[in-house]
N, C-alpha and C positions, 0 to 999 in steps of 0.2 A: 471619496466614494461617490459614484454616480447616483443621481436620484431617479429611481425607477419605481413602478408600483410595488415591487416586492422589497425594495431596499429603503424606502422612505421611513420605515419604522425601525431602522437600524439593523435589520437582518440582511446580511449580504446575499446577493443573487447567486445562483449556481455558478455562473461564469466567474464572478469575483472570487467565490470561495475556492474554485478549482485553481485559479491563478495563485492563490495563497499557498496551497499545499501540494501543487503538482510538481515542484522542482526539489530535487534532493542532491546531496553530495555523497557518493558511495566511498567508503574508506578503502584506500589503496586500489581503486578501480577508476577507469576513465579519466586519468590524469587529475583527479580531485576537482573536477569542474561541476558546476550546477547543471543538471540535465533533468528532463521530465522523467517522472517515475516510470511511465509506460515505456518510453524509448530506451531508458537505461536497462530495465529488466529484459526487454527483448534483445538488446545487444549482449548482455551478460549470459543469459540462458538460451538464447537462440530459439525461443518458443514464443508464440503470440500471447500477449497479455489481454485477458478478457474482463478484468474488473477486480472486485473486492469481495471478501467474505467477512461478514460481521462476526465478531468473536462470540456474541451470544447465540448465533445460529451455527456455530462451528460443528456442533454435534450432528446436524443434518448432513453435512458434507463429509463426515468421517469415512463413509463407505466409498467415496469417489476420490480419495487422496492417494497418490502414489508415493510422494515424499514431501517432507517439510525441511526447508533450509532456513538458516538464520543469516541474514545479510547485514553486515555492519554499515551504518550510515553516520555522517557527521553533521548534516544539516537537513531539516530544520531543527532537530534536536539530536543529541548524540545517543546512540543505542543500536538496537538490532531490529530489523524488519523480519517478520515471519512470512516467507514466500512458500506457496503451496503449489504443487503440480497435480492437476487432475488427471485421472486415468481415462481409459477408453470408454468406460460405462457412463461417464457424466454427459451432460447436455453439450458441453464444450470440450471435446476430448483433446488430450495432449496440449493443454494450455496452462498458464500460470496465473495465480491470483495472489493478492496480498491480504493479510488479515487486518481488519480495521477495528476501531473501537465501536461499540454498539450504541453510543449515545446520540448526541445532537446531530452529528454529521456521520453518514455512513461511508464517507470517502476519506476520512482522516486516518492515515495509517497508524496502527498500533505500534509504538516504539517501545521495545522492552529495555528497561534499564538494568535488570538483573537477569541472568540466564543460569538456571539451576542453582539459585541462591548465591551466585558469585557476581560481584560487582563488575561491570564492564569497563 
């Protein structure tokens, strides 16, 4: 890890953190290769990717959501990503976002291990 003013206490910088979590492998898509989350979602759904929605702030976005889809991934952990399309009333119309955990990092995708009480 590089020693910078923000990382000398053991906390990764934003760039280092994004490098850790920005690449995924989609199940049965894109030949099973590691690809950046942003680029992969833009290729699969053919819509611009504008960022993330924290799961603890999901209630605020509920009026702006057109659809929710669950996309299976195999890396960095096996499970499903929740992908959300925003409607024309949102500040970024006709775009997609990924739901994330609301904890330490707001950019770590929330990977669901179970969907509707069924193991994946």
